[in-house]
N, C-alpha and C positions, 0 to 999 in steps of 0.2 A: 493506516492500512497495515495489513500483515503481508510481508513480502518474502518470497522464497528466492534465495540467492544460490545459484548453481555455478560455482567457480572453483577451479582447482589450484589457482595461483595464490599462495599464502599472503603475499604482500598486497596484491590487488584486492583479493577477497576481504582482507581485514580493513583496507581503506574504504571499500564500498560499503561494507557492513557498518562501519563507524559513521559514514556519511548518512546512510539511511536512518540510523538510530538518532543522529543529531537532528534530522528532519522531523522526528517525532513518530516514526514508523517502527513497528515490531518486525524483526528480521530473523529468519532461520537460514543459516548458511551451511550448505553441504558441498562436498568436493567430488561426489560421485553421483551418477544418474540413478543407481539402484536405491540409494538412500533418499534421494529427492523424490523418487516415485513412491516410496513408502510414506514419506511425509505428506504427499498429496492425497494419499488414500485415507488419511486420518484428520487432515486439517484443511480448512477452507482458506485459500489465499486470494488476495486481491490483485496480485501481480507477481510475475516470475521474471527474474533477471537470469538469462541463460547463456553460458559460454558454449561454444560449439565443439571444442575438443576436450573431452573429459577422459580420465583414466580407463573407464569401463565402457566407452562408446561415444557416439556422435550426438551432439545436442540437437542437430537437425532431425535425426531419426526419432529422438525423444519427443520433439515438438510435433512431428507428423503423427506419431502414435497418440499423443495427447489430443490432437484435434479429431482424430478418427474416433476417439472415445466420446466425443461430443463436448469436450471441455471448451469453454469460452473465456477462461481466465486470460487476461492480457499478458503478452510476453514481449519483453525487450531483449534482443540478442546483443551480447557483449562479445566482441571477437576482434582478433587482429587481422582477419581476412577483409581486405578493402577493395576487392575487385567488384565491379558492377554485377557480374554473374553471381557472386556469392550473396550480395545483397538481395538480388531478385530471388534466388533460391530460398533465402530465409523468409522473405515476405510472402512468397508463394506457398511456403509450408505452413503459414498461419501466424507469423510474427507480426506484431503491431508496430514495432520500431526496431531500428538497427543502429547500434553505436559502435564505432570502430576504435579499438585501442591504439594508442593511449588516448584517453579522453579526460576532459576536465570534470571533476566531481560535481561542480555546480551545474554543468550541462546535464549530467545524469539526473540530478534532482529535478530540473526543469522538464526533462523528457518524462520522468515518472509522473509528475503532476499533470502534464498534458495528456498522457495516455489515460490516466485515471478520470480526467474530466470527460474525455470522449466516451468512456464506457458508462459513466453515470448519466449521459445525455445532457450534460451541461457544459458546453465548451467555454462559457464565460466564467473566468475565475472569480468574479465578484458576485456575492450573494447577499441578499438583504432579508432580515427577519425582524420585523418591527423596527425598533430603534438601533438595531445592530447592522453593521456593514462588515462583511467578512471577505477578505481577499485570500482565496485559497492558495494562489501562486506564491505570495510573499508571507503567508501565515500571519497576517496582521488583522486585528479586529478593532473596530471602533464602535463605541456605545455612546450615542448622542454626541458624536464628534470627538470623543476622548478615547485614546488608545487603551486597550485592555491586554495585559500580558498573561499568557498561559504557559504552564509547564509543558514539557514534552509529552507526558502521558495525558494531561488534560487535552492537549491538541489532538493526540492520537484518538481519543474517545470521540471528541467532537467531529473529527474528520470522518470517522466511521459512520456517524449519524448523518453527516452531510452528503455522503455518497448516494444515499437514497432518502432524501429528506421527508418524503411523504410515506415512507414504509416504516413498519415497526421492526426494530433490530433487537434480536434476542440477547439476553445477558451473556450467554456463552460466546456469541459472535463478538460482543464488545470486549470480553475477556481476551479473546484471540488478538484483538487489535492492540490491547495493552501490553501483552507479554509475549516474549519469544520462548522457544524451547529452553528448558533449564531454569527458567525464572519461576519463582514460587508465586502462585496466584492466591491471594487471600480471598476468603469467601465473600467478603463485603467490599471488595475493591471497586467494582462498578458503581455501587451505591455511593461510595466515598467520593469518587471522581465526578459523578453526576451532581452530587451535592455541592462540590467546589465550583463546578461550571455554573450552576444556578446562582450561587452567591456572586459570581463575577459578571455573568451575562444577563441575569434576570430569572426569577423563580419560575416563570411560566414558559421559558424558552424550550425546555425539554419536558415532554409528557411521559408519565409512567403509565404503561398499558398493563394493568395488573395481570400477572400470570403469563404475559407474552414478552415484554421487554420495554423498549423506549423508542420514542420518535420525536423529531423536531416539531415545533409548533408552526403551523401555517405552511 
C-alpha cells in the first residue's frame, strides 16, 4: 500500500514511518496539512494516518473537508486525545479507526491491515490462489505447504494486487505502491518485481493485461 502520514512530531513520525516501511508499504510523511493536501492532489493513497493537531490547522477539519470532497480513502487518526467525545468526533467526521498515543507500533500495523481488509471487501486475512495460501495479516505465504519468503518491495507489489484481486491494476499504480516520494523509480521496476514474484509464486499467478496493467489469476 501507499500510505500518507500526517504527523508533526519528529520522533513519533520517524518511528511510524520506519514501521510502515518495514511492513512493506510505501510512505510519504508530511508535518503540515497544506503539504499533505498537495500530495493528495497528485497521488492516490490507500490509507492516511492523521494527527489531529498540526502546525497549520486541525486534522479533524482536514478530514471533514476530505470527506465533503467525496474522498473515501481510509483514515486512521493518531492522537493524544483520549476522551470518548474526541473519539466520537473523529469517527463521526469520517475516520475509520482511532489510535491513542502512546501506542505500540505492532498494534498500528495490525490496525492498518484490518482497515485495508475492510476496504477491499475481504475481512478474512487468508487468501488462496491455486496452490498458494497467503496470510495478509502476518505476511506469510505458503506454496504447496512450503514457506515462501518475499522482499519488502515484492510484498508491496503483491499486496497492491491483492487489494483488488479481480481488477486490473495499472503500472503507474503499482509504481506508487513500490516507491515513496524522493525515491527514484526505474522505468522497468514493475516488470522486474512481477518477474521475481512469478519465479517464487508461479508463472501464471499474475496476468499481464497488455496496455492496461496486471491482475491476479483467479
